[in-house]
N, C-alpha and C positions, 0 to 999 in steps of 0.2 A: 218089145214092147216098148212105143213111150209110154213117158208119164202123162200123166190127165195132169190140168193146172194143177185139181187142186191134191195130189200127189205131188208134185214134182214141189207147191207150194212150203207141200208140209217138210217135204226132204229139205229145201230151204231152212226152215225153221232150224232141226234138230244139226248141221250143218252149223247158223250162225251162233248157237254159243259154245264155238268151239275157233267159231277163226277170232283173231290176235284186237278188232277193231274197229269202227265202220272209218270208213271215209267222210269228207262232207259234202253232207247233204247237197244233190245237180238237182234232187224232183223237186216235183209240185204239182200238186194233185189239190184239185179244187171241186169240188165243198171241203175241209178238211173233217168236215162232224154234220151230221145230217138225225134231226131231232125229229119222230115220225108221231103224231097219237095215231096209231093202229086199231085199230077195228077187224071182229073175226069177218073173214074170204075176201078182205078191202085187197084190191093190186092196188101198187105202186111202181112211176119209172122218174126209176134216177140219171144225170146223164151228167157224168163227171169229165171235166179234164186234167188231164194228165200235159205238165209240157218237161220237158230237157231241159232244165241252165243249163248246163255244159257248153263252154263256147267251144270246144274242139272236141265232145268224144263223141263218139252213136251211141246210144241206147237201145239192148234190145230185153225188152222185159217183159215177163212173166206177170200174168192179172192174173188173182186168186182169189180168195176167200178164208177166214181168219178168226179165230177169236179173237175177244180179248180182257181184260179191265187190267188198274186203278193200282200200286202197289198201297200201302201204306200213303205215303211216299208221295202218291200222285204219280211214278211212270208209268211208262205206258209196257202192263208184260202182255205181249203174243204166245198163241199157242192152238195145233191146225183143226179148220173147224167141225162142228161139231163132239169140241169133249165138252163146252163150255155146258153145264146145269140150264146158262140163260139161254145158251146160241140159239143164233134163227139165221144161221149161213146156208142151212140144210133148204127154205124157203127164199135166196134167192138164188138165178139166173143171171149170168154177165156175158159182152161178147165184143170187143177180141174177147179171144184167150193169152195172146201175144199179142205185142205191140214193137215198134224198130221205131226211135225219133231221133232223127240229125238235130246236131246241134243247136238250142231254137225254138225244132218246130213241138209241135204239141200235138196231142191227139186225141179222142172223144172215147168210152166207153159206154155202153148202157146195159144196167145192172136194173131190173125186173123182181118186183121180187114179188111172194102170197101169201098174206096171212092166213094160218089154218083158220079151215070155221070154224073147230072147236082147242082152241090155246090149250096149252094144260094148268096154266095160271092168270094171274093177271098183276098187273107191268111192266117194266122192262125186262124184256131182249134185246140186243148186243148182237151183232159183227163186226166186221169190216172186210173193205174190197183194199188189195194192196196188191202194189206197182212193184215189182223187185227186179233185182242182176244180181247175178255172185259169179267175179270173174277177175284173173288175175291181174291183177298192179303193175304200176315200171318197175314196180323188183322182187317181182315176182311174186307179192304176198297173196291171199284170194282175198278176196273186200267185194263191199256188199255196201250196193243205195237200195236204198226207200222211200216207197209215200205211201202213208194210208190217211183209207180214209173209212172213219167212225161214223157207225148208223149204234141207233137207239129204237127203237117200236116200243110206246110204251103201250098199254092197251087196259084198258081201267076194270075191272076196280082196283085206280094206282092212284099214290101214295103216296109225296117227297116225305121228310119230317125228319127233318136237317138242324141238328140240337149244337151252337157251342160246349162243348166237355170242359175246357180248359185254355190259362194261356198264361207263356212262362219266357221268359230268359232262359232258352238255354246258353247263351256266349252273349255274352256283354257285348257283343254284335246284329245276334241276333232273340229272334221271339218267333218261336213256336205259337201255333194256333189249332186247337186239335177240337177237328168236328167229327159228332156221329152222325150218322142221319141212321130211322129204325124203320123210314115208309121201301117200299119193298122199288119203289122209281128215281131218280137221279136224283141231284140238286142240283141244281148250279148258280153260284153265290159271288155276289156284288159287293160291296162296299165302303167300309175302310175303319185305315184302323186312328185314334186319337191319343197320345201318348204328351203328356200338361204334366214340365216340370214344379214342382214344392213350390219356386219361382212367379210360376203361370202363365211361362212361358208355354202352346205348346207346337205340336209338329198331327199335320193329315197326312196315313199312308191308303193308296189306295189299292181295293182289291178286286178282277175283273174275272171274273169266267170258270173262277172253281167249282171244278163239278165233284159232287160226292155217290160213289156209288149209290146202289139195294147196300141193304144193309151192313157196310160197313167202316170203318172210320180211316178219315185220311188226318194228316197234319201235315196244315200249310207252313212252312217255314217261310218269315218275313227277316231277308237283309234289313242292317240298321245302320245307320253312314255314321252315328257315330253312337259311341254308348250311351250311354242310361242314367240319368241323374238320380242317384237314388231320393227315394224319397217323392216319385214317379210314382202319374198310374196311370191307366192304357183302362182305355172304351176302343170295344169291338161290337160295332154297327153293318146288319150283314139284312139282304132281303136277300129269300130263293126265288126267281125266278123263272125257278122252272118246279112248279108246288099245280098237278095238273086236279089233283083236288080242289079250286079252288075259283070263280069264278073270273075271277082274271083273271088266273098265273101264277100269279108274283103275292109270296107272303112274308112275315117280315121275321129275323129269327129275336127270340129273348136278347138283349142288349148286355154282352157278359163285360161287368168291369171291375177293378183292382190294384190295389198298390202290385210295380212291379219290385221285382224283390234279382237279388244278385245269380248267378247261378251257381249253385252250390263247388269252396273249389276256386 
């Protein structure tokens, strides 16, 4: 019996754990993420465009759903649909289940969602729509290509509550910023890091689109072009641009400011 797209995607996710490594990305999916203020019983349709970026290879793609989360360092982690506590994969249906794209060709996937009349809780629910192919490469080794669009559905009552918990030098040229989100909805942070040397010279580094999922911690690593001089201070100023509890949708985090010390050792 042929596998359904969902079962085939689950098998691929299990297989990919043993593949020697992904080849260069040759797929593009737009939009790459979708944030939806959802209500019980709401219907929503989303059209996604998938493009084969390869110059000479046709892609035979399986379309499917997956659950997703972010690791503490911000890496995407996928799992079969329906396994996560906050999975919304069962709310979604899509067409087509398979898509063949010539080099440079684009195709559309239509995704329809129906939010349950009585969701289990408020806050975030998530799922991903995946386009993927696993096939032998020129050297005979199995390779994978994939692209994903990440969906966030946020249902009231929802609160996004991020805070900067630590800023430290992890190495002479790496600054780690730790952020914790105590809310039941994700945070999306924009802002800047300002480093002031004892001489008064300052360096400003931007932070954009930093996502911290609900009830989770994240360490954001900021590479520095040069080492930080002794006696320097750091100031981190961030705005949460996804704050559903706010009338404007934006809330400022408490500013972090303090001396930067050289890492131990």
